[in-house]
MARDREN-432166 format. One record per residue (C-alpha): residue in one letter; y, x, z. Coordinates in Angstrom, 2 decimals, decimal comma. Layout:
BEGIN
@r->A | north->Y | east->X | up->Z
...
END
This chain:
BEGIN
@r->M | north->0,00 | east->0,00 | up->0,00
@r->L | north->3,60 | east->1,13 | up->-0,48
@r->D | north->5,04 | east->2,68 | up->2,65
@r->D | north->8,65 | east->2,23 | up->1,60
@r->Q | north->9,14 | east->-0,17 | up->-1,27
@r->H | north->12,91 | east->0,02 | up->-1,29
@r->A | north->12,92 | east->3,80 | up->-1,30
@r->S | north->10,68 | east->3,77 | up->-4,38
@r->G | north->12,93 | east->1,40 | up->-6,29
@r->L | north->10,54 | east->-1,50 | up->-5,80
@r->T | north->11,44 | east->-4,81 | up->-4,21
@r->V | north->9,24 | east->-7,66 | up->-3,04
@r->I | north->10,54 | east->-10,99 | up->-4,33
@r->G | north->9,83 | east->-14,46 | up->-2,98
@r->T | north->7,97 | east->-15,83 | up->0,00
@r->V | north->4,42 | east->-15,68 | up->-1,35
@r->E | north->2,56 | east->-13,19 | up->0,82
@r->P | north->-0,82 | east->-11,62 | up->0,10
@r->A | north->-3,67 | east->-13,33 | up->1,89
@r->P | north->-5,30 | east->-11,33 | up->4,68
@r->R | north->-8,63 | east->-9,81 | up->3,86
@r->P | north->-11,46 | east->-11,24 | up->5,99
@r->A | north->-13,01 | east->-8,69 | up->8,33
@r->N | north->-16,50 | east->-9,39 | up->7,01
@r->G | north->-15,89 | east->-9,33 | up->3,28
@r->P | north->-13,51 | east->-9,43 | up->0,32
@r->L | north->-10,52 | east->-11,65 | up->-0,22
@r->R | north->-11,50 | east->-15,19 | up->-1,22
@r->D | north->-9,55 | east->-18,30 | up->-2,07
@r->A | north->-11,06 | east->-21,77 | up->-2,00
@r->R | north->-8,98 | east->-22,85 | up->-5,00
@r->A | north->-10,79 | east->-20,35 | up->-7,23
@r->P | north->-14,46 | east->-20,47 | up->-6,24
@r->M | north->-16,44 | east->-17,42 | up->-7,26
@r->D | north->-19,35 | east->-18,19 | up->-9,56
@r->G | north->-20,85 | east->-14,71 | up->-9,42
@r->A | north->-22,45 | east->-14,65 | up->-5,99
@r->D | north->-25,74 | east->-13,77 | up->-7,68
@r->I | north->-24,29 | east->-10,35 | up->-8,51
@r->L | north->-25,54 | east->-9,17 | up->-5,12
@r->P | north->-29,20 | east->-8,08 | up->-4,98
@r->A | north->-31,57 | east->-10,77 | up->-3,78
@r->N | north->-32,32 | east->-10,61 | up->-0,06
@r->S | north->-29,66 | east->-7,94 | up->0,46
@r->G | north->-28,63 | east->-9,35 | up->3,83
@r->S | north->-25,27 | east->-10,29 | up->5,30
@r->H | north->-23,98 | east->-6,70 | up->5,52
@r->L | north->-23,24 | east->-6,50 | up->1,77
@r->H | north->-20,14 | east->-7,98 | up->0,13
@r->L | north->-18,66 | east->-8,14 | up->-3,33
@r->P | north->-15,65 | east->-5,90 | up->-4,05
@r->L | north->-12,07 | east->-7,05 | up->-4,20
@r->V | north->-10,26 | east->-6,37 | up->-7,50
@r->S | north->-6,62 | east->-5,29 | up->-7,70
@r->V | north->-4,87 | east->-6,88 | up->-10,68
@r->T | north->-1,51 | east->-5,63 | up->-11,90
@r->I | north->0,51 | east->-7,48 | up->-14,54
@r->P | north->3,28 | east->-5,16 | up->-15,81
@r->C | north->6,09 | east->-7,06 | up->-17,48
@r->F | north->9,11 | east->-6,05 | up->-19,53
@r->N | north->10,91 | east->-8,77 | up->-21,48
@r->Q | north->7,89 | east->-11,05 | up->-21,85
@r->E | north->9,54 | east->-14,32 | up->-20,88
@r->A | north->7,71 | east->-16,24 | up->-23,61
@r->F | north->4,25 | east->-15,08 | up->-22,58
@r->I | north->4,21 | east->-14,04 | up->-18,92
@r->E | north->3,29 | east->-17,43 | up->-17,49
@r->A | north->0,19 | east->-17,64 | up->-19,68
@r->A | north->-0,87 | east->-14,19 | up->-18,46
@r->I | north->-0,42 | east->-15,13 | up->-14,80
@r->R | north->-2,26 | east->-18,41 | up->-15,12
@r->S | north->-5,15 | east->-16,72 | up->-16,91
@r->V | north->-5,65 | east->-14,57 | up->-13,80
@r->A | north->-5,48 | east->-17,62 | up->-11,54
@r->A | north->-8,19 | east->-19,27 | up->-13,65
@r->Q | north->-10,73 | east->-16,47 | up->-13,15
@r->S | north->-14,24 | east->-17,45 | up->-12,10
@r->Y | north->-14,26 | east->-14,40 | up->-9,82
@r->G | north->-11,81 | east->-15,29 | up->-7,07
@r->A | north->-11,93 | east->-12,09 | up->-5,01
@r->F | north->-8,76 | east->-10,48 | up->-6,34
@r->E | north->-5,18 | east->-9,70 | up->-5,41
@r->C | north->-2,56 | east->-9,83 | up->-8,15
@r->V | north->0,82 | east->-8,11 | up->-8,30
@r->V | north->3,24 | east->-8,93 | up->-11,12
@r->V | north->5,63 | east->-5,99 | up->-11,56
@r->D | north->8,83 | east->-6,66 | up->-13,48
@r->D | north->10,18 | east->-3,47 | up->-15,05
@r->M | north->13,86 | east->-4,44 | up->-14,94
@r->S | north->13,56 | east->-7,04 | up->-17,70
@r->T | north->16,79 | east->-8,00 | up->-19,44
@r->D | north->15,55 | east->-11,46 | up->-20,45
@r->D | north->14,47 | east->-14,39 | up->-18,25
@r->S | north->11,10 | east->-12,89 | up->-17,31
@r->R | north->11,81 | east->-12,47 | up->-13,61
@r->S | north->12,89 | east->-16,05 | up->-12,97
@r->R | north->9,96 | east->-17,37 | up->-15,00
@r->I | north->7,54 | east->-15,28 | up->-12,98
@r->Q | north->8,98 | east->-16,51 | up->-9,72
@r->A | north->8,97 | east->-20,13 | up->-10,85
@r->C | north->5,34 | east->-19,82 | up->-11,90
@r->L | north->4,29 | east->-18,25 | up->-8,59
@r->D | north->6,23 | east->-20,86 | up->-6,61
@r->E | north->4,56 | east->-23,67 | up->-8,53
@r->M | north->1,07 | east->-22,20 | up->-8,06
@r->G | north->1,56 | east->-21,45 | up->-4,37
@r->D | north->-1,37 | east->-19,05 | up->-4,53
@r->S | north->-1,33 | east->-16,43 | up->-1,78
@r->R | north->-3,20 | east->-13,94 | up->-3,91
@r->F | north->-0,12 | east->-13,47 | up->-6,13
@r->R | north->3,20 | east->-11,72 | up->-5,49
@r->L | north->6,11 | east->-10,36 | up->-7,49
@r->L | north->7,54 | east->-6,85 | up->-7,27
@r->T | north->10,64 | east->-5,79 | up->-9,17
@r->Q | north->11,83 | east->-2,33 | up->-10,12
@r->S | north->15,51 | east->-1,49 | up->-9,79
@r->V | north->15,47 | east->0,66 | up->-12,94
@r->N | north->13,43 | east->0,46 | up->-16,12
@r->R | north->10,69 | east->3,11 | up->-15,87
@r->G | north->8,18 | east->2,33 | up->-18,59
@r->Q | north->4,58 | east->1,22 | up->-18,71
@r->M | north->2,80 | east->3,92 | up->-16,69
@r->A | north->5,22 | east->3,85 | up->-13,75
@r->T | north->5,09 | east->0,04 | up->-13,69
@r->M | north->1,30 | east->0,02 | up->-13,68
@r->M | north->1,16 | east->2,63 | up->-10,91
@r->A | north->3,66 | east->0,64 | up->-8,82
@r->G | north->1,25 | east->-2,28 | up->-8,90
@r->L | north->-1,68 | east->-0,01 | up->-8,09
@r->D | north->0,16 | east->1,45 | up->-5,10
@r->A | north->0,92 | east->-2,03 | up->-3,79
@r->T | north->-2,79 | east->-2,86 | up->-3,64
@r->D | north->-5,91 | east->-1,19 | up->-2,28
@r->A | north->-9,05 | east->-2,75 | up->-3,80
@r->P | north->-11,86 | east->-0,44 | up->-5,03
@r->L | north->-11,63 | east->-1,83 | up->-8,59
@r->A | north->-8,39 | east->-2,12 | up->-10,56
@r->A | north->-7,43 | east->-3,91 | up->-13,78
@r->F | north->-4,16 | east->-4,20 | up->-15,68
@r->L | north->-3,15 | east->-7,22 | up->-17,78
@r->D | north->-0,19 | east->-6,74 | up->-20,12
@r->G | north->2,39 | east->-9,50 | up->-19,74
@r->D | north->1,87 | east->-10,72 | up->-23,30
@r->D | north->-1,95 | east->-10,86 | up->-23,19
@r->V | north->-4,42 | east->-13,33 | up->-21,68
@r->W | north->-7,77 | east->-13,00 | up->-19,93
@r->H | north->-10,60 | east->-15,41 | up->-20,58
@r->P | north->-11,96 | east->-17,07 | up->-17,39
@r->R | north->-14,95 | east->-14,73 | up->-16,93
@r->F | north->-13,14 | east->-11,42 | up->-17,49
@r->L | north->-13,19 | east->-10,26 | up->-13,87
@r->E | north->-16,67 | east->-11,56 | up->-13,19
@r->C | north->-18,19 | east->-9,79 | up->-16,19
@r->H | north->-16,43 | east->-6,49 | up->-15,45
@r->V | north->-17,44 | east->-6,57 | up->-11,79
@r->R | north->-21,04 | east->-7,31 | up->-12,78
@r->T | north->-20,89 | east->-4,35 | up->-15,14
@r->H | north->-19,56 | east->-1,93 | up->-12,53
@r->L | north->-22,28 | east->-3,06 | up->-10,12
@r->S | north->-25,07 | east->-2,74 | up->-12,69
@r->P | north->-28,32 | east->-1,35 | up->-11,21
@r->V | north->-28,98 | east->0,54 | up->-14,46
@r->C | north->-25,96 | east->2,84 | up->-14,93
@r->T | north->-22,47 | east->3,46 | up->-13,58
@r->A | north->-19,21 | east->4,54 | up->-15,21
@r->A | north->-15,65 | east->5,42 | up->-14,28
@r->M | north->-14,22 | east->2,58 | up->-16,36
@r->S | north->-15,23 | east->-0,46 | up->-18,37
@r->S | north->-13,78 | east->-1,99 | up->-21,51
@r->S | north->-14,48 | east->-5,32 | up->-23,20
@r->D | north->-13,64 | east->-6,68 | up->-26,63
@r->Q | north->-10,61 | east->-8,89 | up->-27,30
@r->L | north->-9,75 | east->-11,41 | up->-29,98
@r->L | north->-6,38 | east->-11,36 | up->-31,72
@r->M | north->-3,80 | east->-14,13 | up->-31,53
@r->D | north->-0,21 | east->-14,59 | up->-32,62
@r->S | north->2,93 | east->-15,50 | up->-30,68
@r->S | north->1,99 | east->-19,17 | up->-30,45
@r->G | north->-1,64 | east->-18,57 | up->-29,48
@r->V | north->-3,16 | east->-19,10 | up->-32,93
@r->M | north->-6,35 | east->-17,06 | up->-33,27
@r->L | north->-6,12 | east->-14,36 | up->-35,96
@r->A | north->-9,37 | east->-12,41 | up->-35,57
@r->G | north->-12,47 | east->-12,61 | up->-33,41
@r->S | north->-12,55 | east->-8,95 | up->-32,36
@r->Y | north->-10,22 | east->-6,07 | up->-31,55
@r->P | north->-10,34 | east->-3,70 | up->-34,58
@r->N | north->-10,00 | east->-0,46 | up->-32,61
@r->F | north->-12,86 | east->-1,52 | up->-30,32
@r->R | north->-15,14 | east->-1,91 | up->-33,33
@r->L | north->-13,93 | east->1,31 | up->-34,97
@r->G | north->-14,70 | east->3,21 | up->-31,76
@r->D | north->-18,26 | east->1,96 | up->-31,37
@r->P | north->-20,29 | east->5,12 | up->-30,58
@r->R | north->-23,36 | east->3,55 | up->-32,18
@r->R | north->-21,61 | east->4,05 | up->-35,54
@r->S | north->-21,37 | east->7,82 | up->-35,05
@r->A | north->-24,21 | east->10,27 | up->-35,57
@r->R | north->-22,37 | east->12,71 | up->-33,26
@r->A | north->-22,92 | east->10,33 | up->-30,33
@r->T | north->-26,67 | east->10,02 | up->-30,84
@r->G | north->-28,49 | east->10,41 | up->-27,54
@r->K | north->-25,25 | east->10,21 | up->-25,54
@r->Y | north->-25,13 | east->6,47 | up->-24,87
@r->K | north->-27,43 | east->3,89 | up->-23,33
@r->E | north->-27,66 | east->0,24 | up->-24,40
@r->V | north->-28,46 | east->-2,32 | up->-21,72
@r->E | north->-29,01 | east->-6,05 | up->-22,14
@r->H | north->-26,69 | east->-7,85 | up->-19,76
@r->G | north->-27,19 | east->-11,61 | up->-19,93
@r->A | north->-25,46 | east->-12,89 | up->-23,04
@r->A | north->-23,69 | east->-9,56 | up->-23,57
@r->K | north->-24,82 | east->-6,04 | up->-24,28
@r->L | north->-23,53 | east->-3,06 | up->-22,31
@r->V | north->-23,19 | east->0,38 | up->-23,86
@r->F | north->-22,84 | east->3,17 | up->-21,31
@r->V | north->-21,21 | east->6,16 | up->-23,02
@r->D | north->-21,53 | east->9,72 | up->-21,72
@r->R | north->-18,31 | east->11,58 | up->-20,96
@r->E | north->-19,20 | east->14,16 | up->-23,63
@r->V | north->-18,54 | east->11,61 | up->-26,39
@r->S | north->-14,96 | east->12,01 | up->-27,65
@r->G | north->-12,67 | east->9,68 | up->-29,56
@r->W | north->-11,28 | east->6,21 | up->-28,89
@r->L | north->-14,03 | east->3,99 | up->-27,43
@r->W | north->-12,12 | east->1,09 | up->-25,91
@r->S | north->-9,97 | east->-1,97 | up->-26,64
@r->S | north->-6,53 | east->-2,06 | up->-24,97
@r->T | north->-5,02 | east->-1,97 | up->-21,47
@r->S | north->-5,85 | east->-5,65 | up->-20,94
@r->G | north->-9,52 | east->-5,08 | up->-21,74
@r->M | north->-10,10 | east->-2,35 | up->-19,14
@r->M | north->-11,17 | east->-2,08 | up->-15,51
@r->F | north->-11,16 | east->1,17 | up->-13,52
@r->R | north->-12,61 | east->2,46 | up->-10,28
@r->R | north->-9,64 | east->3,14 | up->-7,98
@r->D | north->-10,95 | east->6,51 | up->-6,81
@r->V | north->-10,98 | east->7,68 | up->-10,42
@r->L | north->-7,39 | east->6,52 | up->-10,95
@r->S | north->-6,36 | east->8,31 | up->-7,75
@r->I | north->-7,75 | east->11,58 | up->-9,09
@r->I | north->-6,43 | east->11,41 | up->-12,64
@r->R | north->-3,03 | east->9,74 | up->-12,14
@r->V | north->-0,15 | east->11,75 | up->-13,55
@r->P | north->2,30 | east->13,05 | up->-10,88
@r->D | north->5,29 | east->12,05 | up->-13,02
@r->P | north->4,50 | east->8,58 | up->-14,43
@r->D | north->7,94 | east->8,32 | up->-16,06
@r->R | north->6,66 | east->10,95 | up->-18,47
@r->I | north->4,53 | east->8,29 | up->-20,22
@r->R | north->6,67 | east->5,26 | up->-20,99
@r->M | north->4,20 | east->3,60 | up->-23,35
@r->C | north->0,53 | east->3,86 | up->-24,34
@r->A | north->-0,43 | east->4,41 | up->-20,70
@r->D | north->-3,91 | east->3,11 | up->-21,47
@r->E | north->-4,46 | east->6,10 | up->-23,77
@r->Y | north->-3,88 | east->8,51 | up->-20,90
@r->L | north->-5,90 | east->6,52 | up->-18,34
@r->A | north->-8,84 | east->5,74 | up->-20,60
@r->F | north->-9,32 | east->9,28 | up->-21,88
@r->A | north->-8,87 | east->10,84 | up->-18,43
@r->A | north->-11,23 | east->8,38 | up->-16,72
@r->H | north->-13,84 | east->8,80 | up->-19,45
@r->M | north->-13,64 | east->12,58 | up->-19,26
@r->L | north->-14,28 | east->12,31 | up->-15,53
@r->G | north->-17,07 | east->9,74 | up->-15,33
@r->G | north->-17,86 | east->8,17 | up->-18,70
@r->S | north->-17,27 | east->4,62 | up->-19,93
@r->V | north->-19,15 | east->1,39 | up->-20,38
@r->R | north->-18,38 | east->-0,96 | up->-23,26
@r->I | north->-18,95 | east->-4,68 | up->-22,72
@r->E | north->-19,86 | east->-5,94 | up->-26,18
@r->Q | north->-18,29 | east->-9,33 | up->-25,55
@r->V | north->-14,85 | east->-10,87 | up->-26,11
@r->L | north->-13,30 | east->-11,47 | up->-22,68
@r->G | north->-9,61 | east->-11,67 | up->-23,49
@r->S | north->-6,92 | east->-12,29 | up->-26,10
@r->Y | north->-4,58 | east->-9,60 | up->-27,43
@r->R | north->-1,28 | east->-10,92 | up->-28,72
@r->L | north->0,35 | east->-9,72 | up->-31,93
@r->H | north->4,07 | east->-10,52 | up->-32,04
@r->P | north->7,29 | east->-8,96 | up->-33,38
@r->K | north->8,15 | east->-7,24 | up->-30,08
@r->N | north->4,73 | east->-5,64 | up->-29,62
@r->G | north->5,73 | east->-1,99 | up->-29,32
@r->W | north->2,41 | east->-0,52 | up->-30,45
@r->A | north->0,46 | east->-2,94 | up->-32,67
@r->D | north->2,82 | east->-2,86 | up->-35,61
@r->G | north->0,09 | east->-2,99 | up->-38,25
@r->R | north->0,16 | east->-6,23 | up->-40,27
@r->I | north->-3,11 | east->-5,58 | up->-42,05
@r->I | north->-6,20 | east->-6,98 | up->-40,37
@r->G | north->-9,16 | east->-5,81 | up->-42,40
@r->S | north->-11,92 | east->-3,27 | up->-42,90
@r->N | north->-11,33 | east->-0,05 | up->-40,94
@r->A | north->-7,65 | east->-0,89 | up->-40,39
@r->P | north->-6,44 | east->0,00 | up->-36,86
@r->L | north->-3,86 | east->-2,21 | up->-35,21
@r->G | north->-1,36 | east->0,56 | up->-34,62
@r->A | north->-0,82 | east->4,27 | up->-34,09
@r->T | north->0,60 | east->6,25 | up->-31,20
@r->R | north->3,96 | east->7,82 | up->-32,03
@r->P | north->3,71 | east->11,63 | up->-32,37
@r->D | north->6,09 | east->12,29 | up->-29,45
@r->T | north->4,20 | east->9,83 | up->-27,24
@r->G | north->0,86 | east->11,32 | up->-28,20
@r->K | north->2,13 | east->14,83 | up->-27,44
@r->A | north->3,41 | east->13,73 | up->-24,02
@r->I | north->0,06 | east->12,10 | up->-23,21
@r->R | north->-1,97 | east->15,15 | up->-24,26
@r->E | north->0,23 | east->17,54 | up->-22,31
@r->A | north->0,26 | east->15,36 | up->-19,19
@r->L | north->-3,51 | east->14,94 | up->-19,26
@r->A | north->-4,12 | east->18,64 | up->-19,89
@r->D | north->-1,85 | east->19,64 | up->-17,01
@r->R | north->-3,48 | east->17,15 | up->-14,66
@r->W | north->-6,97 | east->18,16 | up->-15,75
@r->C | north->-6,23 | east->21,82 | up->-15,01
@r->A | north->-4,82 | east->20,90 | up->-11,60
@r->I | north->-7,83 | east->18,85 | up->-10,48
@r->A | north->-10,63 | east->20,87 | up->-12,10
@r->P | north->-11,23 | east->23,40 | up->-9,28
@r->G | north->-11,78 | east->20,61 | up->-6,78
@r->L | north->-14,24 | east->18,79 | up->-9,02
@r->E | north->-16,62 | east->21,59 | up->-9,93
@r->H | north->-19,17 | east->20,45 | up->-7,34
@r->M | north->-19,39 | east->17,11 | up->-9,20
@r->V | north->-18,64 | east->18,05 | up->-12,82
@r->P | north->-19,74 | east->21,42 | up->-14,24
@r->R | north->-16,84 | east->23,62 | up->-15,25
@r->V | north->-18,25 | east->24,01 | up->-18,76
@r->A | north->-18,38 | east->20,23 | up->-19,14
@r->M | north->-14,76 | east->19,85 | up->-17,96
@r->R | north->-13,64 | east->22,53 | up->-20,39
@r->R | north->-15,57 | east->20,98 | up->-23,27
@r->S | north->-13,99 | east->17,58 | up->-22,62
@r->L | north->-10,50 | east->19,05 | up->-22,41
@r->V | north->-10,76 | east->21,08 | up->-25,62
@r->A | north->-12,29 | east->18,14 | up->-27,47
@r->F | north->-9,35 | east->15,95 | up->-26,43
@r->I | north->-6,42 | east->18,28 | up->-27,11
@r->G | north->-7,86 | east->20,52 | up->-29,86
@r->W | north->-8,18 | east->24,30 | up->-30,16
@r->Q | north->-4,54 | east->25,14 | up->-30,86
@r->A | north->-3,30 | east->23,05 | up->-27,93
@r->A | north->-5,95 | east->24,66 | up->-25,71
@r->F | north->-4,63 | east->28,13 | up->-26,56
@r->D | north->-1,05 | east->26,96 | up->-25,97
@r->L | north->-2,14 | east->25,48 | up->-22,63
@r->S | north->-3,84 | east->28,74 | up->-21,64
@r->D | north->-0,63 | east->30,63 | up->-22,42
@r->R | north->1,82 | east->28,31 | up->-20,65
@r->N | north->-0,08 | east->26,98 | up->-17,62
@r->P | north->-1,47 | east->29,43 | up->-15,02
@r->Q | north->-3,73 | east->26,67 | up->-13,66
@r->A | north->-5,58 | east->26,59 | up->-16,98
@r->A | north->-7,24 | east->29,93 | up->-16,21
@r->F | north->-9,99 | east->28,22 | up->-14,19
@r->L | north->-11,19 | east->26,37 | up->-17,29
@r->L | north->-10,05 | east->28,53 | up->-20,19
@r->H | north->-9,92 | east->32,19 | up->-19,13
@r->D | north->-13,34 | east->32,98 | up->-20,64
@r->W | north->-12,82 | east->30,60 | up->-23,59
@r->A | north->-9,44 | east->31,73 | up->-24,98
@r->T | north->-10,80 | east->35,04 | up->-26,28
@r->P | north->-9,25 | east->37,20 | up->-29,04
@r->A | north->-12,26 | east->36,49 | up->-31,25
@r->R | north->-11,80 | east->32,74 | up->-30,91
@r->R | north->-8,08 | east->33,06 | up->-31,62
@r->L | north->-8,90 | east->34,99 | up->-34,80
@r->W | north->-11,41 | east->32,34 | up->-35,82
@r->L | north->-8,75 | east->29,66 | up->-35,41
@r->R | north->-6,29 | east->31,56 | up->-37,60
@r->L | north->-8,91 | east->31,90 | up->-40,32
@r->V | north->-9,88 | east->28,23 | up->-40,20
@r->R | north->-6,22 | east->27,20 | up->-40,44
@r->L | north->-6,05 | east->28,90 | up->-43,83
@r->L | north->-8,27 | east->26,10 | up->-45,13
@r->P | north->-6,78 | east->22,81 | up->-46,39
@r->S | north->-6,44 | east->20,36 | up->-43,50
@r->R | north->-9,09 | east->17,99 | up->-44,87
@r->L | north->-11,69 | east->20,78 | up->-44,90
@r->R | north->-11,15 | east->21,92 | up->-41,31
@r->P | north->-13,63 | east->20,80 | up->-38,62
@r->K | north->-12,19 | east->17,94 | up->-36,59
@r->H | north->-11,44 | east->19,98 | up->-33,46
@r->F | north->-9,29 | east->22,41 | up->-35,48
@r->R | north->-7,04 | east->19,73 | up->-36,97
@r->S | north->-3,53 | east->19,16 | up->-35,68
@r->R | north->-3,10 | east->16,41 | up->-33,08
END
């Protein structure tokens, strides 16, 4: 929880207070009965309880959509959650609409926090995370919507008796500003399916999971594997380890940083089921692609944003690596880092960051530097993937 909300530029708005957590289990609310009690193992006894989920809804100028997002959380079949809506100094009517919605619902699981300055997506998401303390955390963008079983399915996945992962991601359908369905799947989720890549062979595990299929993906598999922010759920301990010290450094595409870092740490699980709706609209800052078709991604990260994400993740990875060697082999951490940022960036990192020596001192050799120079003489299309510019 935040120790000093005002000192951090965050203010609690309204009279809706979070409900106290029962001493013998997770937060529950009778108005949203939980249908997933069978998640617990049979005959497990009264000592075992389902986890609470922290939900953060970051909002900046989403007055037309924010109420739908909030109400989609309230409609979840899994009622053991706490939800913080964080307004990032919106200049439209978002804040008053949020408060009116929360007042009308009168649901003690919801509260509104406001930031006194506009800080961007990552800082807004982390403000919500810091205001909560559940072991699982999910983020719903203010213009997206969850389907009623989103939380239940993700919790079931994280508690699977077959495999575990640092994060989960489910598919999303596409809709427009007015809620008209445009496509039945999130293109980038399909493009990132590891089962389509020969390089991922033997590095994922498929598990039947009721009506859906789960695909647990090893952390050694690189590339985009997920949907969007609103399709993800993380383990809090993982977020605590990987979170960037300066969140203002990443004003957009925060999911790119969090997903890659979490996956590099503990792998991912894909839920091959549509559990939410991603909204395409004129003010969507990332999904600017108007072509929905074969192998067409929704959008692309701006070069400056991508560079900031790669540098922030590399710096954080170097800082945490020495303390993680007892859990993740150093060679595996190095392999994941180099695969994410590329060879040239790895050499640059080795030269500029003293903390990189733990991972890269025996990798950044003169022979490897010479090999990189020779490979870069080739046309870009002929270079192996990890040598290409990022």
